[in-house]
The first five atom37 places (N, CA, C, CB, O) and aatype in JSON, in Angstrom:
{
  "aatype": [12, 14, 10, 2, 16, 0, 5, 1, 6, 16, 18, 6, 6, 19, 7, 9, 11, 10, 8, 6, 5, 2, 13, 15, 13, 5, 6, 9, 13, 19, 5, 11, 12, 9, 10, 14, 2, 7, 2, 10, 2, 2, 3, 10, 7, 18, 10, 18, 13, 19, 3, 17, 16, 2, 1, 6, 3, 15, 13, 16, 9, 5, 14, 6, 6, 19, 19, 15, 10, 5, 17, 13, 15, 10, 15, 6, 10, 5, 6, 11, 13, 15, 5, 12, 11, 11, 14, 9, 3, 13, 19, 14, 1],
  "atom_mask": [
    [1, 1, 1, 1, 1],
    [1, 1, 1, 1, 1],
    [1, 1, 1, 1, 1],
    [1, 1, 1, 1, 1],
    [1, 1, 1, 1, 1],
    [1, 1, 1, 1, 1],
    [1, 1, 1, 1, 1],
    [1, 1, 1, 1, 1],
    [1, 1, 1, 1, 1],
    [1, 1, 1, 1, 1],
    [1, 1, 1, 1, 1],
    [1, 1, 1, 1, 1],
    [1, 1, 1, 1, 1],
    [1, 1, 1, 1, 1],
    [1, 1, 1, 0, 1],
    [1, 1, 1, 1, 1],
    [1, 1, 1, 1, 1],
    [1, 1, 1, 1, 1],
    [1, 1, 1, 1, 1],
    [1, 1, 1, 1, 1],
    [1, 1, 1, 1, 1],
    [1, 1, 1, 1, 1],
    [1, 1, 1, 1, 1],
    [1, 1, 1, 1, 1],
    [1, 1, 1, 1, 1],
    [1, 1, 1, 1, 1],
    [1, 1, 1, 1, 1],
    [1, 1, 1, 1, 1],
    [1, 1, 1, 1, 1],
    [1, 1, 1, 1, 1],
    [1, 1, 1, 1, 1],
    [1, 1, 1, 1, 1],
    [1, 1, 1, 1, 1],
    [1, 1, 1, 1, 1],
    [1, 1, 1, 1, 1],
    [1, 1, 1, 1, 1],
    [1, 1, 1, 1, 1],
    [1, 1, 1, 0, 1],
    [1, 1, 1, 1, 1],
    [1, 1, 1, 1, 1],
    [1, 1, 1, 1, 1],
    [1, 1, 1, 1, 1],
    [1, 1, 1, 1, 1],
    [1, 1, 1, 1, 1],
    [1, 1, 1, 0, 1],
    [1, 1, 1, 1, 1],
    [1, 1, 1, 1, 1],
    [1, 1, 1, 1, 1],
    [1, 1, 1, 1, 1],
    [1, 1, 1, 1, 1],
    [1, 1, 1, 1, 1],
    [1, 1, 1, 1, 1],
    [1, 1, 1, 1, 1],
    [1, 1, 1, 1, 1],
    [1, 1, 1, 1, 1],
    [1, 1, 1, 1, 1],
    [1, 1, 1, 1, 1],
    [1, 1, 1, 1, 1],
    [1, 1, 1, 1, 1],
    [1, 1, 1, 1, 1],
    [1, 1, 1, 1, 1],
    [1, 1, 1, 1, 1],
    [1, 1, 1, 1, 1],
    [1, 1, 1, 1, 1],
    [1, 1, 1, 1, 1],
    [1, 1, 1, 1, 1],
    [1, 1, 1, 1, 1],
    [1, 1, 1, 1, 1],
    [1, 1, 1, 1, 1],
    [1, 1, 1, 1, 1],
    [1, 1, 1, 1, 1],
    [1, 1, 1, 1, 1],
    [1, 1, 1, 1, 1],
    [1, 1, 1, 1, 1],
    [1, 1, 1, 1, 1],
    [1, 1, 1, 1, 1],
    [1, 1, 1, 1, 1],
    [1, 1, 1, 1, 1],
    [1, 1, 1, 1, 1],
    [1, 1, 1, 1, 1],
    [1, 1, 1, 1, 1],
    [1, 1, 1, 1, 1],
    [1, 1, 1, 1, 1],
    [1, 1, 1, 1, 1],
    [1, 1, 1, 1, 1],
    [1, 1, 1, 1, 1],
    [1, 1, 1, 1, 1],
    [1, 1, 1, 1, 1],
    [1, 1, 1, 1, 1],
    [1, 1, 1, 1, 1],
    [1, 1, 1, 1, 1],
    [1, 1, 1, 1, 1],
    [1, 1, 1, 1, 1]
  ],
  "atom_positions": [
    [[45.22, -142.08, 40.31], [45.04, -141.99, 41.72], [44.13, -143.12, 42.2], [44.49, -140.63, 42.1], [43.05, -143.31, 41.62]],
    [[44.5, -143.87, 43.21], [43.7, -145.02, 43.65], [42.26, -144.68, 44.05], [44.38, -145.68, 44.79], [41.35, -145.45, 43.76]],
    [[42.04, -143.56, 44.71], [40.68, -143.22, 45.12], [39.79, -142.96, 43.92], [40.7, -141.99, 46.03], [38.63, -143.38, 43.9]],
    [[40.32, -142.27, 42.91], [39.54, -142.04, 41.69], [39.2, -143.36, 41.01], [40.32, -141.13, 40.73], [38.1, -143.53, 40.48]],
    [[40.14, -144.28, 41.04], [39.9, -145.6, 40.45], [38.81, -146.34, 41.22], [41.2, -146.43, 40.44], [37.95, -146.97, 40.61]],
    [[38.84, -146.26, 42.55], [37.81, -146.91, 43.37], [36.43, -146.33, 43.05], [38.13, -146.75, 44.88], [35.46, -147.07, 42.95]],
    [[36.35, -145.03, 42.9], [35.08, -144.4, 42.56], [34.6, -144.87, 41.19], [35.22, -142.86, 42.57], [33.44, -145.25, 41.03]],
    [[35.49, -144.84, 40.21], [35.12, -145.23, 38.85], [34.69, -146.69, 38.79], [36.29, -144.98, 37.88], [33.68, -147.02, 38.18]],
    [[35.46, -147.58, 39.43], [35.15, -149.0, 39.4], [33.84, -149.31, 40.13], [36.29, -149.8, 40.03], [33.09, -150.19, 39.7]],
    [[33.56, -148.61, 41.21], [32.29, -148.79, 41.92], [31.13, -148.46, 40.99], [32.23, -147.91, 43.19], [30.13, -149.19, 40.94]],
    [[31.27, -147.38, 40.25], [30.21, -147.0, 39.32], [30.1, -148.01, 38.16], [30.47, -145.59, 38.76], [29.0, -148.42, 37.8]],
    [[31.26, -148.4, 37.58], [31.24, -149.32, 36.44], [30.71, -150.7, 36.82], [32.64, -149.45, 35.86], [29.96, -151.3, 36.05]],
    [[31.08, -151.19, 37.98], [30.76, -152.57, 38.33], [29.41, -152.75, 39.03], [31.82, -153.12, 39.2], [28.78, -153.79, 38.88]],
    [[28.96, -151.74, 39.79], [27.67, -151.89, 40.48], [26.72, -150.72, 40.24], [27.91, -152.04, 41.95], [25.61, -150.73, 40.76]],
    [[27.15, -149.72, 39.46], [26.25, -148.64, 39.07], [25.96, -147.61, 40.14], [0.0, 0.0, 0.0], [24.95, -146.9, 40.05]],
    [[26.81, -147.5, 41.16], [26.59, -146.54, 42.24], [27.67, -145.47, 42.21], [26.58, -147.26, 43.62], [28.86, -145.78, 42.21]],
    [[27.25, -144.19, 42.17], [28.19, -143.07, 42.21], [28.41, -142.66, 43.66], [27.68, -141.87, 41.36], [27.45, -142.34, 44.37]],
    [[29.65, -142.67, 44.1], [30.0, -142.29, 45.47], [30.98, -141.13, 45.45], [30.6, -143.5, 46.24], [31.73, -140.96, 44.5]],
    [[30.97, -140.34, 46.5], [31.89, -139.22, 46.65], [33.12, -139.65, 47.43], [31.19, -138.03, 47.34], [33.1, -140.67, 48.12]],
    [[34.18, -138.87, 47.33], [35.43, -139.2, 48.03], [35.21, -139.43, 49.51], [36.44, -138.08, 47.84], [35.81, -140.33, 50.09]],
    [[34.34, -138.62, 50.14], [34.15, -138.75, 51.58], [33.46, -140.06, 51.97], [33.33, -137.58, 52.09], [33.45, -140.41, 53.15]],
    [[32.89, -140.81, 51.01], [32.29, -142.11, 51.31], [33.34, -143.19, 51.51], [31.34, -142.51, 50.18], [33.04, -144.25, 52.08]],
    [[34.56, -142.95, 51.05], [35.62, -143.96, 51.09], [36.54, -143.74, 52.28], [36.43, -143.94, 49.78], [36.92, -142.61, 52.59]],
    [[36.9, -144.82, 52.92], [37.84, -144.79, 54.03], [38.99, -145.74, 53.72], [37.14, -145.18, 55.38], [38.81, -146.95, 53.67]],
    [[40.18, -145.18, 53.49], [41.34, -146.0, 53.15], [41.7, -146.94, 54.29], [42.54, -145.11, 52.8], [41.72, -146.53, 55.45]],
    [[41.99, -148.21, 53.97], [42.34, -149.2, 54.99], [43.77, -149.7, 54.85], [41.39, -150.36, 54.91], [44.52, -149.68, 55.83]],
    [[44.16, -150.13, 53.67], [45.51, -150.68, 53.52], [45.89, -150.83, 52.05], [45.62, -152.02, 54.22], [45.04, -150.82, 51.16]],
    [[47.18, -150.98, 51.83], [47.73, -151.37, 50.54], [48.16, -152.82, 50.68], [48.92, -150.44, 50.08], [48.79, -153.18, 51.68]],
    [[47.84, -153.65, 49.71], [48.26, -155.04, 49.79], [48.92, -155.47, 48.48], [47.06, -155.95, 50.11], [48.61, -154.95, 47.41]],
    [[49.82, -156.42, 48.6], [50.52, -156.99, 47.45], [50.17, -158.47, 47.4], [52.07, -156.77, 47.54], [50.25, -159.18, 48.41]],
    [[49.78, -158.93, 46.24], [49.47, -160.34, 46.06], [50.32, -160.87, 44.92], [47.94, -160.57, 45.79], [50.29, -160.33, 43.81]],
    [[51.08, -161.92, 45.19], [51.93, -162.53, 44.18], [51.41, -163.93, 43.89], [53.42, -162.57, 44.63], [51.12, -164.7, 44.81]],
    [[51.3, -164.26, 42.61], [50.9, -165.62, 42.27], [51.59, -166.06, 40.99], [49.37, -165.71, 42.11], [51.92, -165.25, 40.12]],
    [[51.8, -167.34, 40.9], [52.4, -167.92, 39.7], [51.25, -168.44, 38.84], [53.42, -169.07, 40.05], [50.45, -169.26, 39.28]],
    [[51.19, -167.96, 37.62], [50.13, -168.35, 36.69], [50.41, -169.74, 36.13], [50.01, -167.32, 35.54], [51.54, -170.21, 36.21]],
    [[49.4, -170.4, 35.57], [49.59, -171.75, 35.03], [50.7, -171.85, 33.99], [48.32, -172.23, 34.42], [51.31, -172.91, 33.82]],
    [[50.96, -170.75, 33.28], [52.03, -170.78, 32.27], [53.41, -170.52, 32.87], [51.74, -169.74, 31.19], [54.41, -170.46, 32.14]],
    [[53.47, -170.38, 34.21], [54.75, -170.17, 34.88], [55.12, -168.71, 35.1], [0.0, 0.0, 0.0], [56.07, -168.42, 35.81]],
    [[54.37, -167.8, 34.49], [54.65, -166.37, 34.68], [54.24, -165.94, 36.08], [53.9, -165.54, 33.62], [53.33, -166.5, 36.69]],
    [[54.94, -164.93, 36.58], [54.64, -164.37, 37.89], [53.71, -163.17, 37.72], [55.93, -163.97, 38.64], [53.98, -162.29, 36.9]],
    [[52.63, -163.13, 38.49], [51.7, -162.01, 38.46], [51.75, -161.31, 39.81], [50.25, -162.49, 38.12], [51.43, -161.91, 40.84]],
    [[52.13, -160.05, 39.81], [52.17, -159.25, 41.04], [51.04, -158.23, 40.98], [53.56, -158.54, 41.22], [50.96, -157.43, 40.04]],
    [[50.16, -158.25, 41.97], [49.08, -157.29, 42.06], [49.3, -156.38, 43.25], [47.71, -158.0, 42.17], [49.64, -156.83, 44.35]],
    [[49.12, -155.1, 43.03], [49.17, -154.1, 44.09], [47.76, -153.55, 44.22], [50.23, -152.96, 43.79], [47.21, -153.03, 43.25]],
    [[47.17, -153.65, 45.4], [45.8, -153.21, 45.59], [45.65, -152.25, 46.74], [0.0, 0.0, 0.0], [46.42, -152.28, 47.7]],
    [[44.65, -151.42, 46.64], [44.31, -150.48, 47.69], [42.94, -150.89, 48.21], [44.32, -148.98, 47.19], [42.01, -151.04, 47.42]],
    [[42.82, -151.06, 49.51], [41.56, -151.47, 50.11], [40.9, -150.28, 50.79], [41.79, -152.62, 51.11], [41.5, -149.6, 51.62]],
    [[39.65, -150.04, 50.41], [38.85, -148.98, 51.01], [37.59, -149.59, 51.6], [38.49, -147.88, 49.97], [37.04, -150.54, 51.04]],
    [[37.12, -149.06, 52.71], [35.77, -149.33, 53.19], [34.9, -148.21, 52.66], [35.71, -149.43, 54.78], [35.37, -147.09, 52.46]],
    [[33.64, -148.51, 52.43], [32.72, -147.53, 51.89], [31.55, -147.33, 52.84], [32.21, -147.95, 50.5], [30.93, -148.29, 53.29]],
    [[31.28, -146.07, 53.15], [30.11, -145.71, 53.94], [29.03, -145.3, 52.94], [30.42, -144.54, 54.98], [29.08, -144.22, 52.36]],
    [[28.08, -146.18, 52.75], [27.02, -145.92, 51.78], [25.69, -146.27, 52.42], [27.25, -146.72, 50.46], [25.34, -147.44, 52.54]],
    [[24.95, -145.26, 52.82], [23.7, -145.5, 53.54], [22.47, -145.26, 52.67], [23.64, -144.63, 54.76], [21.36, -145.54, 53.11]],
    [[22.65, -144.76, 51.47], [21.5, -144.49, 50.6], [21.14, -145.74, 49.82], [21.81, -143.31, 49.63], [21.4, -145.84, 48.62]],
    [[20.54, -146.69, 50.5], [20.25, -147.97, 49.86], [19.02, -147.91, 48.97], [20.06, -149.04, 50.92], [18.57, -148.93, 48.44]],
    [[18.47, -146.72, 48.8], [17.36, -146.58, 47.85], [17.9, -146.66, 46.43], [16.61, -145.24, 48.08], [17.15, -146.97, 45.5]],
    [[19.2, -146.36, 46.25], [19.81, -146.53, 44.94], [19.78, -148.0, 44.58], [21.27, -145.97, 44.91], [19.94, -148.86, 45.45]],
    [[19.58, -148.3, 43.33], [19.59, -149.7, 42.92], [20.92, -150.02, 42.25], [18.4, -150.0, 41.96], [21.56, -149.15, 41.65]],
    [[21.31, -151.26, 42.35], [22.55, -151.7, 41.74], [22.32, -152.03, 40.27], [23.12, -152.93, 42.48], [21.27, -152.54, 39.89]],
    [[23.31, -151.74, 39.46], [23.34, -152.18, 38.08], [24.63, -152.96, 37.93], [23.25, -150.97, 37.05], [25.69, -152.39, 37.69]],
    [[24.54, -154.27, 38.08], [25.73, -155.13, 38.11], [26.28, -155.34, 36.71], [25.4, -156.48, 38.76], [25.53, -155.61, 35.77]],
    [[27.59, -155.23, 36.58], [28.28, -155.54, 35.34], [28.59, -157.04, 35.38], [29.6, -154.67, 35.17], [29.49, -157.45, 36.11]],
    [[27.86, -157.87, 34.63], [27.97, -159.32, 34.77], [29.35, -159.9, 34.44], [26.97, -159.98, 33.88], [29.68, -160.99, 34.9]],
    [[30.15, -159.19, 33.68], [31.51, -159.68, 33.37], [32.44, -159.54, 34.57], [32.09, -158.92, 32.17], [33.49, -160.19, 34.62]],
    [[32.07, -158.7, 35.53], [32.93, -158.41, 36.67], [32.36, -158.88, 38.01], [33.19, -156.94, 36.73], [33.11, -159.19, 38.93]],
    [[31.04, -158.93, 38.13], [30.39, -159.2, 39.42], [29.48, -160.41, 39.28], [29.59, -157.96, 39.92], [28.57, -160.41, 38.45]],
    [[29.73, -161.44, 40.08], [28.9, -162.63, 40.06], [27.64, -162.42, 40.89], [29.68, -163.84, 40.58], [26.54, -162.75, 40.45]],
    [[27.81, -161.87, 42.08], [26.65, -161.59, 42.92], [26.98, -160.47, 43.89], [26.2, -162.86, 43.69], [28.15, -160.14, 44.12]],
    [[25.95, -159.91, 44.44], [26.11, -158.81, 45.39], [25.04, -158.99, 46.46], [25.98, -157.4, 44.68], [23.87, -159.21, 46.16]],
    [[25.47, -158.9, 47.72], [24.55, -159.14, 48.82], [24.93, -158.26, 50.0], [24.55, -160.62, 49.22], [26.11, -158.06, 50.28]],
    [[23.92, -157.72, 50.71], [24.14, -156.9, 51.89], [24.28, -157.78, 53.12], [23.0, -155.9, 52.08], [23.56, -158.76, 53.27]],
    [[25.23, -157.41, 54.0], [25.38, -158.05, 55.3], [25.63, -156.95, 56.32], [26.55, -159.09, 55.3], [26.31, -155.97, 56.03]],
    [[25.08, -157.11, 57.5], [25.51, -156.25, 58.59], [26.89, -156.75, 59.02], [24.48, -156.26, 59.81], [27.26, -157.88, 58.69]],
    [[27.63, -155.93, 59.72], [28.95, -156.36, 60.17], [28.85, -157.61, 61.03], [29.64, -155.24, 60.94], [29.68, -158.51, 60.9]],
    [[27.86, -157.67, 61.9], [27.72, -158.85, 62.76], [27.37, -160.1, 61.95], [26.65, -158.61, 63.83], [27.85, -161.19, 62.27]],
    [[26.54, -159.97, 60.92], [26.23, -161.11, 60.06], [27.47, -161.6, 59.32], [25.13, -160.74, 59.05], [27.7, -162.8, 59.19]],
    [[28.27, -160.66, 58.84], [29.49, -161.02, 58.12], [30.48, -161.72, 59.05], [30.13, -159.78, 57.5], [31.1, -162.71, 58.66]],
    [[30.63, -161.2, 60.25], [31.53, -161.84, 61.22], [31.06, -163.25, 61.54], [31.61, -161.0, 62.51], [31.88, -164.16, 61.68]],
    [[29.77, -163.44, 61.67], [29.21, -164.77, 61.93], [29.5, -165.74, 60.77], [27.69, -164.68, 62.17], [29.91, -166.88, 61.0]],
    [[29.31, -165.27, 59.55], [29.59, -166.12, 58.39], [31.06, -166.54, 58.35], [29.23, -165.39, 57.1], [31.37, -167.7, 58.1]],
    [[31.96, -165.58, 58.62], [33.38, -165.9, 58.61], [33.76, -166.86, 59.73], [34.2, -164.63, 58.71], [34.61, -167.73, 59.55]],
    [[33.13, -166.7, 60.89], [33.48, -167.57, 62.02], [33.05, -169.01, 61.77], [32.82, -167.06, 63.29], [33.6, -169.93, 62.38]],
    [[32.09, -169.23, 60.89], [31.6, -170.58, 60.6], [32.35, -171.26, 59.45], [30.14, -170.51, 60.27], [32.1, -172.43, 59.17]],
    [[33.25, -170.55, 58.8], [33.97, -171.1, 57.65], [35.38, -171.48, 58.02], [33.99, -170.1, 56.5], [36.04, -170.8, 58.8]],
    [[35.84, -172.58, 57.44], [37.25, -172.93, 57.59], [38.08, -172.13, 56.6], [37.48, -174.46, 57.38], [39.2, -171.7, 56.9]],
    [[37.52, -171.92, 55.4], [38.17, -171.11, 54.36], [37.05, -170.33, 53.66], [39.0, -172.0, 53.34], [36.16, -170.94, 53.08]],
    [[37.09, -169.01, 53.71], [35.98, -168.21, 53.15], [36.02, -168.15, 51.62], [36.03, -166.8, 53.72], [36.3, -167.1, 51.05]],
    [[35.72, -169.27, 50.96], [35.83, -169.34, 49.51], [34.73, -168.57, 48.79], [35.82, -170.77, 49.06], [34.83, -168.31, 47.59]],
    [[33.67, -168.21, 49.51], [32.57, -167.5, 48.88], [32.77, -165.99, 48.86], [31.28, -167.82, 49.58], [31.89, -165.25, 48.41]],
    [[33.91, -165.53, 49.34], [34.17, -164.1, 49.43], [35.49, -163.75, 48.75], [34.2, -163.65, 50.9], [36.41, -164.56, 48.67]],
    [[35.55, -162.52, 48.26], [36.8, -162.01, 47.72], [37.8, -161.94, 48.87], [36.6, -160.59, 47.04], [37.42, -161.56, 49.98]],
    [[39.07, -162.31, 48.65], [40.02, -162.39, 49.77], [40.21, -161.11, 50.56], [41.33, -162.81, 49.26], [40.63, -161.19, 51.72]],
    [[39.95, -159.96, 50.02], [40.17, -158.71, 50.76], [38.85, -158.08, 51.09], [41.05, -157.73, 49.97], [38.81, -157.02, 51.71]]
  ]
}
């Protein structure tokens, strides 16, 4: 189930346990890319927004999966995106 996966991955990658009600489903997306060896890679992803206000919890980043983690208010994030021609510093979704 995608929601269970989102919960598990959030815990594994940043060390935060969240409940189902913290997640808000947004969309399903498909990403197709051709790998350097010529193979086709199709990814199916589920995008959730997370309502997490207990920032007293500390992150435990899994370094193999997460390069960095930073908080932004929605207005700060919108400002950063408006100043970029291509948002290469962010995950595409």
